[in-house]
TORBA-255479 format. One record per atom (N, C-alpha, C, O): x, z, y; atom name. Coordinates in pm, 1 decimal. Example, Ala and Ser with C-alpha at 12.3 -4.5 7.8 and 13.67 -1.06 7.14 Angstrom:
<sites>
<site east="1319.0" up="780.0" north="-569.0" atome="N"/>
<site east="1230.0" up="780.0" north="-450.0" atome="CA"/>
<site east="1320.0" up="780.0" north="-330.0" atome="C"/>
<site east="1423.6" up="846.5" north="-331.9" atome="O"/>
<site east="1285.0" up="708.0" north="-225.0" atome="N"/>
<site east="1367.0" up="714.0" north="-106.0" atome="CA"/>
<site east="1290.0" up="787.0" north="3.0" atome="C"/>
<site east="1340.9" up="803.9" north="113.8" atome="O"/>
</sites>
This chain:
<sites>
<site east="84.2" up="0.0" north="-117.2" atome="N"/>
<site east="0.0" up="0.0" north="0.0" atome="CA"/>
<site east="88.8" up="0.0" north="123.6" atome="C"/>
<site east="193.1" up="65.5" north="124.9" atome="O"/>
<site east="49.7" up="-71.2" north="225.3" atome="N"/>
<site east="121.1" up="-78.8" north="350.9" atome="CA"/>
<site east="130.7" up="61.4" north="411.9" atome="C"/>
<site east="31.9" up="134.8" north="412.1" atome="O"/>
<site east="248.6" up="99.8" north="464.0" atome="N"/>
<site east="266.6" up="235.2" north="517.4" atome="CA"/>
<site east="183.8" up="259.0" north="642.9" atome="C"/>
<site east="162.6" up="374.0" north="681.4" atome="O"/>
<site east="136.8" up="153.5" north="707.1" atome="N"/>
<site east="53.7" up="168.9" north="826.7" atome="CA"/>
<site east="-92.2" up="194.6" north="790.7" atome="C"/>
<site east="-170.8" up="234.7" north="876.6" atome="O"/>
<site east="-129.0" up="172.1" north="665.6" atome="N"/>
<site east="-267.1" up="188.1" north="620.8" atome="CA"/>
<site east="-281.9" up="324.2" north="551.9" atome="C"/>
<site east="-201.5" up="360.7" north="466.2" atome="O"/>
<site east="-384.5" up="397.1" north="590.3" atome="N"/>
<site east="-413.8" up="527.2" north="530.1" atome="CA"/>
<site east="-564.5" up="545.2" north="528.1" atome="C"/>
<site east="-637.5" up="458.2" north="575.8" atome="O"/>
<site east="-611.8" up="654.3" north="475.0" atome="N"/>
<site east="-756.2" up="678.3" north="478.8" atome="CA"/>
<site east="-789.4" up="761.5" north="602.7" atome="C"/>
<site east="-705.1" up="835.3" north="653.9" atome="O"/>
<site east="-910.6" up="748.6" north="648.7" atome="N"/>
<site east="-955.5" up="824.5" north="764.6" atome="CA"/>
<site east="-940.5" up="974.1" north="738.9" atome="C"/>
<site east="-914.3" up="1050.2" north="832.1" atome="O"/>
<site east="-956.4" up="1016.7" north="616.1" atome="N"/>
<site east="-946.5" up="1158.3" north="580.9" atome="CA"/>
<site east="-806.9" up="1215.7" north="605.4" atome="C"/>
<site east="-792.7" up="1337.4" north="617.2" atome="O"/>
<site east="-704.7" up="1132.1" north="613.2" atome="N"/>
<site east="-567.6" up="1178.7" north="632.6" atome="CA"/>
<site east="-531.0" up="1197.7" north="779.5" atome="C"/>
<site east="-424.4" up="1251.4" north="809.5" atome="O"/>
<site east="-616.8" up="1155.0" north="870.8" atome="N"/>
<site east="-585.4" up="1162.4" north="1012.9" atome="CA"/>
<site east="-605.3" up="1303.0" north="1067.5" atome="C"/>
<site east="-678.8" up="1383.7" north="1010.6" atome="O"/>
<site east="-539.0" up="1330.5" north="1177.9" atome="N"/>
<site east="-547.0" up="1460.8" north="1244.1" atome="CA"/>
<site east="-607.2" up="1444.3" north="1383.2" atome="C"/>
<site east="-614.5" up="1332.8" north="1435.0" atome="O"/>
<site east="-650.2" up="1554.1" north="1443.4" atome="N"/>
<site east="-706.8" up="1552.0" north="1578.0" atome="CA"/>
<site east="-611.4" up="1483.5" north="1675.0" atome="C"/>
<site east="-491.5" up="1511.7" north="1676.2" atome="O"/>
<site east="-665.7" up="1393.3" north="1756.1" atome="N"/>
<site east="-586.7" up="1319.6" north="1853.5" atome="CA"/>
<site east="-541.3" up="1182.7" north="1805.7" atome="C"/>
<site east="-502.5" up="1099.3" north="1887.5" atome="O"/>
<site east="-545.1" up="1157.4" north="1675.1" atome="N"/>
<site east="-504.8" up="1026.3" north="1622.7" atome="CA"/>
<site east="-606.6" up="919.9" north="1661.8" atome="C"/>
<site east="-727.2" up="944.5" north="1662.5" atome="O"/>
<site east="-555.9" up="801.2" north="1694.3" atome="N"/>
<site east="-641.0" up="683.4" north="1717.7" atome="CA"/>
<site east="-613.2" up="585.9" north="1605.4" atome="C"/>
<site east="-498.8" up="569.4" north="1563.0" atome="O"/>
<site east="-717.8" up="521.8" north="1557.8" atome="N"/>
<site east="-700.6" up="429.2" north="1446.3" atome="CA"/>
<site east="-803.1" up="316.9" north="1454.8" atome="C"/>
<site east="-904.6" up="326.9" north="1523.8" atome="O"/>
<site east="-773.0" up="210.9" north="1383.0" atome="N"/>
<site east="-860.5" up="94.0" north="1371.5" atome="CA"/>
<site east="-908.8" up="86.3" north="1228.0" atome="C"/>
<site east="-829.3" up="97.7" north="1134.7" atome="O"/>
<site east="-1038.8" up="66.9" north="1209.9" atome="N"/>
<site east="-1094.8" up="52.5" north="1075.7" atome="CA"/>
<site east="-1044.6" up="-78.5" north="1015.6" atome="C"/>
<site east="-1053.4" up="-184.4" north="1077.8" atome="O"/>
<site east="-991.9" up="-69.4" north="894.0" atome="N"/>
<site east="-944.6" up="-187.9" north="821.9" atome="CA"/>
<site east="-1048.8" up="-231.8" north="720.0" atome="C"/>
<site east="-1083.9" up="-349.6" north="713.4" atome="O"/>
<site east="-1097.9" up="-138.0" north="641.2" atome="N"/>
<site east="-1195.2" up="-170.6" north="536.4" atome="CA"/>
<site east="-1257.3" up="-43.6" north="482.0" atome="C"/>
<site east="-1206.3" up="66.7" north="502.1" atome="O"/>
<site east="-1367.5" up="-61.7" north="413.2" atome="N"/>
<site east="-1430.2" up="46.6" north="339.0" atome="CA"/>
<site east="-1403.7" up="22.2" north="191.3" atome="C"/>
<site east="-1397.0" up="-92.7" north="147.7" atome="O"/>
<site east="-1388.7" up="126.8" north="115.6" atome="N"/>
<site east="-1351.1" up="113.1" north="-24.4" atome="CA"/>
<site east="-1469.5" up="91.0" north="-118.0" atome="C"/>
<site east="-1454.6" up="27.4" north="-222.3" atome="O"/>
<site east="-1587.1" up="142.9" north="-82.0" atome="N"/>
<site east="-1701.1" up="138.2" north="-173.7" atome="CA"/>
<site east="-1822.9" up="73.1" north="-109.3" atome="C"/>
<site east="-1863.8" up="113.8" north="-0.5" atome="O"/>
<site east="-1881.2" up="-26.5" north="-173.9" atome="N"/>
<site east="-2002.6" up="-88.0" north="-119.1" atome="CA"/>
<site east="-2129.4" up="-15.0" north="-162.5" atome="C"/>
<site east="-2228.2" up="-79.8" north="-197.2" atome="O"/>
<site east="-2128.9" up="119.1" north="-161.5" atome="N"/>
<site east="-2246.9" up="195.0" north="-201.5" atome="CA"/>
<site east="-2334.1" up="224.2" north="-79.6" atome="C"/>
<site east="-2301.6" up="183.1" north="31.8" atome="O"/>
<site east="-2443.8" up="294.7" north="-100.7" atome="N"/>
<site east="-2536.8" up="322.8" north="8.5" atome="CA"/>
<site east="-2473.1" up="404.3" north="120.3" atome="C"/>
<site east="-2500.1" up="379.3" north="237.8" atome="O"/>
<site east="-2388.7" up="501.8" north="85.2" atome="N"/>
<site east="-2323.3" up="583.8" north="187.3" atome="CA"/>
<site east="-2231.1" up="497.8" north="273.5" atome="C"/>
<site east="-2227.1" up="513.6" north="395.5" atome="O"/>
<site east="-2157.7" up="407.7" north="210.5" atome="N"/>
<site east="-2067.8" up="320.6" north="286.7" atome="CA"/>
<site east="-2147.9" up="224.6" north="375.2" atome="C"/>
<site east="-2109.6" up="199.1" north="489.3" atome="O"/>
<site east="-2256.3" up="172.5" north="324.0" atome="N"/>
<site east="-2340.5" up="83.5" north="404.6" atome="CA"/>
<site east="-2394.4" up="157.4" north="526.8" atome="C"/>
<site east="-2404.7" up="99.2" north="634.8" atome="O"/>
<site east="-2428.4" up="284.1" north="510.8" atome="N"/>
<site east="-2475.0" up="363.9" north="624.3" atome="CA"/>
<site east="-2364.9" up="380.8" north="728.2" atome="C"/>
<site east="-2392.1" up="375.5" north="848.2" atome="O"/>
<site east="-2240.5" up="401.2" north="684.0" atome="N"/>
<site east="-2128.4" up="412.7" north="777.4" atome="CA"/>
<site east="-2107.7" up="282.4" north="854.0" atome="C"/>
<site east="-2075.1" up="285.0" north="972.7" atome="O"/>
<site east="-2126.3" up="169.5" north="787.8" atome="N"/>
<site east="-2118.8" up="40.8" north="856.6" atome="CA"/>
<site east="-2226.0" up="31.4" north="965.1" atome="C"/>
<site east="-2199.1" up="-13.5" north="1076.5" atome="O"/>
<site east="-2346.9" up="74.0" north="931.3" atome="N"/>
<site east="-2456.5" up="72.4" north="1028.2" atome="CA"/>
<site east="-2427.4" up="161.9" north="1147.7" atome="C"/>
<site east="-2472.8" up="134.0" north="1258.7" atome="O"/>
<site east="-2352.2" up="269.0" north="1126.1" atome="N"/>
<site east="-2317.6" up="361.7" north="1233.4" atome="CA"/>
<site east="-2199.6" up="314.4" north="1317.8" atome="C"/>
<site east="-2162.8" up="380.8" north="1414.7" atome="O"/>
<site east="-2139.8" up="200.6" north="1282.5" atome="N"/>
<site east="-2033.9" up="143.0" north="1364.8" atome="CA"/>
<site east="-1894.8" up="146.6" north="1306.6" atome="C"/>
<site east="-1801.8" up="97.5" north="1370.6" atome="O"/>
<site east="-1875.7" up="202.0" north="1188.8" atome="N"/>
<site east="-1742.9" up="203.7" north="1126.3" atome="CA"/>
<site east="-1718.7" up="70.4" north="1056.3" atome="C"/>
<site east="-1714.8" up="62.2" north="933.5" atome="O"/>
<site east="-1702.6" up="-32.8" north="1137.2" atome="N"/>
<site east="-1683.1" up="-168.3" north="1086.6" atome="CA"/>
<site east="-1538.1" up="-209.8" north="1107.9" atome="C"/>
<site east="-1473.0" up="-158.6" north="1198.9" atome="O"/>
<site east="-1486.0" up="-301.2" north="1026.7" atome="N"/>
<site east="-1347.8" up="-346.7" north="1043.7" atome="CA"/>
<site east="-1322.2" up="-392.7" north="1187.1" atome="C"/>
<site east="-1399.1" up="-469.4" north="1245.0" atome="O"/>
<site east="-1210.9" up="-342.8" north="1242.4" atome="N"/>
<site east="-1170.9" up="-376.4" north="1378.5" atome="CA"/>
<site east="-1209.0" up="-271.7" north="1481.6" atome="C"/>
<site east="-1152.4" up="-269.9" north="1590.9" atome="O"/>
<site east="-1302.9" up="-185.1" north="1449.6" atome="N"/>
<site east="-1346.8" up="-82.5" north="1544.8" atome="CA"/>
<site east="-1238.9" up="24.6" north="1560.4" atome="C"/>
<site east="-1185.8" up="74.7" north="1461.3" atome="O"/>
<site east="-1206.7" up="59.4" north="1685.1" atome="N"/>
<site east="-1106.7" up="162.3" north="1713.9" atome="CA"/>
<site east="-1179.7" up="291.6" north="1747.0" atome="C"/>
<site east="-1280.2" up="290.5" north="1818.2" atome="O"/>
<site east="-1129.0" up="402.6" north="1695.2" atome="N"/>
<site east="-1190.6" up="533.5" north="1715.8" atome="CA"/>
<site east="-1081.4" up="637.5" north="1734.5" atome="C"/>
<site east="-963.8" up="611.4" north="1708.9" atome="O"/>
<site east="-1122.0" up="755.9" north="1779.5" atome="N"/>
<site east="-1031.7" up="869.1" north="1798.2" atome="CA"/>
<site east="-1082.6" up="987.6" north="1717.3" atome="C"/>
<site east="-1202.3" up="1016.4" north="1716.9" atome="O"/>
<site east="-992.0" up="1055.9" north="1649.2" atome="N"/>
<site east="-1028.6" up="1178.1" north="1578.4" atome="CA"/>
<site east="-1032.2" up="1289.9" north="1682.0" atome="C"/>
<site east="-932.0" up="1316.8" north="1748.3" atome="O"/>
<site east="-1147.5" up="1354.8" north="1695.7" atome="N"/>
<site east="-1162.4" up="1462.1" north="1794.2" atome="CA"/>
<site east="-1119.7" up="1596.6" north="1738.3" atome="C"/>
<site east="-1039.9" up="1667.0" north="1800.1" atome="O"/>
<site east="-1172.1" up="1632.9" north="1621.9" atome="N"/>
<site east="-1137.2" up="1762.8" north="1564.4" atome="CA"/>
<site east="-1179.7" up="1769.9" north="1419.2" atome="C"/>
<site east="-1255.4" up="1686.7" north="1369.2" atome="O"/>
<site east="-1127.9" up="1873.1" north="1353.3" atome="N"/>
<site east="-1165.8" up="1903.3" north="1215.6" atome="CA"/>
<site east="-1223.1" up="2044.1" north="1212.8" atome="C"/>
<site east="-1185.6" up="2128.8" north="1294.0" atome="O"/>
<site east="-1312.6" up="2068.5" north="1120.5" atome="N"/>
<site east="-1361.5" up="2204.5" north="1100.2" atome="CA"/>
<site east="-1245.8" up="2290.8" north="1049.4" atome="C"/>
<site east="-1146.8" up="2236.6" north="1000.2" atome="O"/>
<site east="-1255.7" up="2422.3" north="1060.0" atome="N"/>
<site east="-1144.7" up="2509.3" north="1019.6" atome="CA"/>
<site east="-1090.1" up="2483.4" north="878.9" atome="C"/>
<site east="-969.6" up="2496.1" north="857.0" atome="O"/>
<site east="-1174.6" up="2448.1" north="785.3" atome="N"/>
<site east="-1127.0" up="2418.8" north="649.9" atome="CA"/>
<site east="-1105.3" up="2269.7" north="627.4" atome="C"/>
<site east="-1085.0" up="2226.5" north="513.9" atome="O"/>
<site east="-1109.6" up="2189.9" north="735.6" atome="N"/>
<site east="-1079.8" up="2047.3" north="726.3" atome="CA"/>
<site east="-1198.5" up="1958.8" north="692.6" atome="C"/>
<site east="-1182.3" up="1837.6" north="678.0" atome="O"/>
<site east="-1316.4" up="2015.7" north="680.2" atome="N"/>
<site east="-1432.6" up="1935.3" north="642.6" atome="CA"/>
<site east="-1555.3" up="1991.2" north="712.6" atome="C"/>
<site east="-1591.0" up="2106.1" north="686.5" atome="O"/>
<site east="-1621.2" up="1917.2" north="799.2" atome="N"/>
<site east="-1610.3" up="1774.6" north="827.0" atome="CA"/>
<site east="-1507.0" up="1742.9" north="935.4" atome="C"/>
<site east="-1443.8" up="1831.4" north="993.2" atome="O"/>
<site east="-1493.2" up="1612.2" north="960.2" atome="N"/>
<site east="-1406.4" up="1556.7" north="1063.4" atome="CA"/>
<site east="-1497.4" up="1496.0" north="1169.9" atome="C"/>
<site east="-1594.7" up="1428.3" north="1136.8" atome="O"/>
<site east="-1466.5" up="1519.8" north="1297.8" atome="N"/>
<site east="-1544.5" up="1459.7" north="1405.6" atome="CA"/>
<site east="-1462.8" up="1349.6" north="1470.6" atome="C"/>
<site east="-1347.4" up="1370.8" north="1507.8" atome="O"/>
<site east="-1523.4" up="1230.6" north="1484.3" atome="N"/>
<site east="-1456.1" up="1118.2" north="1549.5" atome="CA"/>
<site east="-1542.5" up="1067.1" north="1664.3" atome="C"/>
<site east="-1663.4" up="1090.1" north="1667.1" atome="O"/>
<site east="-1479.6" up="997.5" north="1759.1" atome="N"/>
<site east="-1552.2" up="932.4" north="1867.8" atome="CA"/>
<site east="-1532.9" up="781.9" north="1854.0" atome="C"/>
<site east="-1420.3" up="732.5" north="1848.6" atome="O"/>
<site east="-1644.2" up="710.3" north="1848.3" atome="N"/>
<site east="-1639.1" up="565.1" north="1848.1" atome="CA"/>
<site east="-1760.2" up="513.1" north="1924.1" atome="C"/>
<site east="-1866.9" up="574.3" north="1920.7" atome="O"/>
<site east="-1744.1" up="402.8" north="1991.1" atome="N"/>
<site east="-1852.3" up="336.1" north="2062.8" atome="CA"/>
<site east="-1937.3" up="433.1" north="2146.4" atome="C"/>
<site east="-2060.2" up="427.1" north="2142.0" atome="O"/>
<site east="-1873.1" up="520.9" north="2221.3" atome="N"/>
<site east="-1940.4" up="613.0" north="2314.0" atome="CA"/>
<site east="-2028.4" up="717.9" north="2247.1" atome="C"/>
<site east="-2121.9" up="767.5" north="2309.9" atome="O"/>
<site east="-2001.4" up="752.8" north="2122.9" atome="N"/>
<site east="-2071.6" up="864.3" north="2060.4" atome="CA"/>
<site east="-1979.6" up="933.5" north="1960.5" atome="C"/>
<site east="-1876.0" up="879.7" north="1921.7" atome="O"/>
<site east="-2019.6" up="1053.9" north="1919.8" atome="N"/>
<site east="-1941.9" up="1131.4" north="1824.0" atome="CA"/>
<site east="-2011.5" up="1128.0" north="1688.4" atome="C"/>
<site east="-2134.2" up="1130.8" north="1679.3" atome="O"/>
<site east="-1929.9" up="1121.7" north="1583.2" atome="N"/>
<site east="-1980.4" up="1114.4" north="1446.6" atome="CA"/>
<site east="-1901.4" up="1212.6" north="1360.9" atome="C"/>
<site east="-1778.5" up="1216.0" north="1367.4" atome="O"/>
<site east="-1970.8" up="1291.5" north="1281.4" atome="N"/>
<site east="-1905.8" up="1383.9" north="1187.8" atome="CA"/>
<site east="-1914.9" up="1325.8" north="1047.4" atome="C"/>
<site east="-2020.4" up="1278.9" north="1004.7" atome="O"/>
<site east="-1802.0" up="1329.9" north="976.2" atome="N"/>
<site east="-1793.0" up="1276.4" north="840.4" atome="CA"/>
<site east="-1735.9" up="1380.1" north="746.7" atome="C"/>
<site east="-1645.0" up="1454.5" north="783.5" atome="O"/>
<site east="-1788.0" up="1385.5" north="627.5" atome="N"/>
<site east="-1728.2" up="1467.6" north="522.0" atome="CA"/>
<site east="-1598.8" up="1400.9" north="476.1" atome="C"/>
<site east="-1583.8" up="1279.2" north="486.5" atome="O"/>
<site east="-1505.8" up="1481.4" north="425.3" atome="N"/>
<site east="-1379.0" up="1425.9" north="375.2" atome="CA"/>
<site east="-1404.3" up="1320.1" north="268.0" atome="C"/>
<site east="-1333.9" up="1219.3" north="262.1" atome="O"/>
<site east="-1503.6" up="1342.7" north="184.4" atome="N"/>
<site east="-1536.4" up="1248.1" north="77.2" atome="CA"/>
<site east="-1572.4" up="1111.3" north="137.0" atome="C"/>
<site east="-1527.9" up="1007.7" north="87.5" atome="O"/>
<site east="-1653.1" up="1111.8" north="243.4" atome="N"/>
<site east="-1690.5" up="986.7" north="309.2" atome="CA"/>
<site east="-1570.5" up="925.4" north="381.0" atome="C"/>
<site east="-1547.7" up="804.6" north="373.5" atome="O"/>
<site east="-1494.2" up="1009.7" north="450.6" atome="N"/>
<site east="-1379.1" up="962.2" north="527.0" atome="CA"/>
<site east="-1270.6" up="903.6" north="437.0" atome="C"/>
<site east="-1199.7" up="811.7" north="477.8" atome="O"/>
<site east="-1257.1" up="955.6" north="315.9" atome="N"/>
<site east="-1151.7" up="905.4" north="226.6" atome="CA"/>
<site east="-1180.1" up="762.8" north="178.7" atome="C"/>
<site east="-1089.4" up="694.7" north="130.6" atome="O"/>
<site east="-1303.9" up="717.4" north="191.1" atome="N"/>
<site east="-1339.6" up="581.2" north="148.7" atome="CA"/>
<site east="-1316.7" up="477.8" north="258.7" atome="C"/>
<site east="-1335.2" up="358.4" north="235.3" atome="O"/>
<site east="-1276.6" up="521.5" north="378.2" atome="N"/>
<site east="-1255.1" up="430.3" north="490.8" atome="CA"/>
<site east="-1105.2" up="413.4" north="512.5" atome="C"/>
<site east="-1035.1" up="510.7" north="540.4" atome="O"/>
<site east="-1055.9" up="290.6" north="499.8" atome="N"/>
<site east="-914.6" up="261.4" north="523.2" atome="CA"/>
<site east="-893.8" up="225.8" north="669.5" atome="C"/>
<site east="-970.3" up="149.0" north="727.9" atome="O"/>
<site east="-788.4" up="283.3" north="728.1" atome="N"/>
<site east="-760.2" up="264.3" north="870.6" atome="CA"/>
<site east="-611.4" up="238.8" north="891.7" atome="C"/>
<site east="-529.0" up="264.7" north="804.0" atome="O"/>
<site east="-578.8" up="187.4" north="1010.7" atome="N"/>
<site east="-439.0" up="180.0" north="1052.8" atome="CA"/>
<site east="-428.3" up="248.3" north="1187.8" atome="C"/>
<site east="-512.0" up="227.3" north="1275.6" atome="O"/>
<site east="-326.0" up="329.6" north="1204.4" atome="N"/>
<site east="-304.8" up="401.3" north="1329.3" atome="CA"/>
<site east="-269.4" up="303.0" north="1439.3" atome="C"/>
<site east="-200.8" up="203.6" north="1415.3" atome="O"/>
<site east="-316.9" up="331.2" north="1561.0" atome="N"/>
<site east="-284.2" up="249.6" north="1677.8" atome="CA"/>
<site east="-232.6" up="340.7" north="1787.3" atome="C"/>
<site east="-256.0" up="461.6" north="1784.5" atome="O"/>
<site east="-162.0" up="282.8" north="1884.4" atome="N"/>
<site east="-109.9" up="362.4" north="1994.7" atome="CA"/>
<site east="-224.9" up="410.7" north="2081.7" atome="C"/>
<site east="-337.5" up="362.4" north="2069.3" atome="O"/>
<site east="-197.0" up="504.4" north="2168.2" atome="N"/>
<site east="-299.5" up="564.3" north="2252.4" atome="CA"/>
<site east="-370.0" up="459.7" north="2338.3" atome="C"/>
<site east="-489.9" up="472.1" north="2363.5" atome="O"/>
<site east="-298.2" up="356.9" north="2383.8" atome="N"/>
<site east="-361.4" up="254.1" north="2467.3" atome="CA"/>
<site east="-438.1" up="151.2" north="2384.4" atome="C"/>
<site east="-496.3" up="58.2" north="2440.4" atome="O"/>
<site east="-439.1" up="166.8" north="2250.4" atome="N"/>
<site east="-516.6" up="78.0" north="2164.3" atome="CA"/>
<site east="-444.7" up="-49.3" north="2126.3" atome="C"/>
<site east="-502.2" up="-134.5" north="2058.5" atome="O"/>
<site east="-320.6" up="-64.3" north="2168.1" atome="N"/>
<site east="-249.1" up="-188.1" north="2143.3" atome="CA"/>
<site east="-168.0" up="-187.5" north="2015.4" atome="C"/>
<site east="-217.2" up="-226.8" north="1909.7" atome="O"/>
<site east="-44.1" up="-143.0" north="2024.8" atome="N"/>
<site east="49.2" up="-150.7" north="1912.9" atome="CA"/>
<site east="5.6" up="-67.9" north="1793.6" atome="C"/>
<site east="-48.5" up="41.8" north="1807.9" atome="O"/>
<site east="30.0" up="-122.0" north="1677.0" atome="N"/>
<site east="7.3" up="-48.1" north="1553.1" atome="CA"/>
<site east="129.3" up="38.1" north="1529.5" atome="C"/>
<site east="242.0" up="-6.4" north="1551.2" atome="O"/>
<site east="107.7" up="163.6" north="1484.4" atome="N"/>
<site east="218.5" up="249.4" north="1447.6" atome="CA"/>
<site east="204.7" up="284.0" north="1301.5" atome="C"/>
<site east="95.0" up="277.4" north="1246.0" atome="O"/>
<site east="315.6" up="321.0" north="1237.7" atome="N"/>
<site east="304.6" up="351.4" north="1094.9" atome="CA"/>
<site east="250.2" up="493.0" north="1077.2" atome="C"/>
<site east="243.6" up="570.7" north="1172.5" atome="O"/>
<site east="212.0" up="524.8" north="955.4" atome="N"/>
<site east="144.5" up="651.3" north="927.7" atome="CA"/>
<site east="230.4" up="773.1" north="958.3" atome="C"/>
<site east="176.8" up="882.7" north="975.0" atome="O"/>
<site east="362.6" up="757.0" north="966.1" atome="N"/>
<site east="449.8" up="869.3" north="999.6" atome="CA"/>
<site east="464.3" up="887.1" north="1150.4" atome="C"/>
<site east="531.4" up="980.0" north="1195.4" atome="O"/>
<site east="401.4" up="797.7" north="1229.8" atome="N"/>
<site east="403.7" up="811.9" north="1375.2" atome="CA"/>
<site east="500.6" up="720.6" north="1445.5" atome="C"/>
<site east="503.3" up="718.9" north="1568.6" atome="O"/>
<site east="581.4" up="643.5" north="1372.6" atome="N"/>
<site east="678.5" up="554.7" north="1434.0" atome="CA"/>
<site east="627.1" up="412.6" north="1445.8" atome="C"/>
<site east="524.8" up="377.3" north="1387.2" atome="O"/>
<site east="697.5" up="332.8" north="1520.8" atome="N"/>
<site east="663.2" up="191.0" north="1533.8" atome="CA"/>
<site east="708.4" up="118.6" north="1408.6" atome="C"/>
<site east="806.8" up="159.6" north="1347.1" atome="O"/>
<site east="638.9" up="10.8" north="1368.1" atome="N"/>
<site east="679.1" up="-63.4" north="1247.5" atome="CA"/>
<site east="813.8" up="-129.7" north="1265.4" atome="C"/>
<site east="862.5" up="-196.1" north="1173.9" atome="O"/>
</sites>
């Protein structure tokens, strides 16, 4: 797997990422697509609950909370704060 690609569940508060793909075409994944988690959409991780579940993200001018199980099915790539350059999962430039 490309080092720039990770699951949404692996991100931390403050990370910005672009949706690459969803892993499962089930009803839960289809609902996430309807909510705006579509390939190419950029979002920011706002916070995690104290035990790490759920995760709150901001996309398209609203906030969405996801369980780790749901977030782990969404593949993302980290992007710089200005939304331009892709950075690798360790925080460095490719």
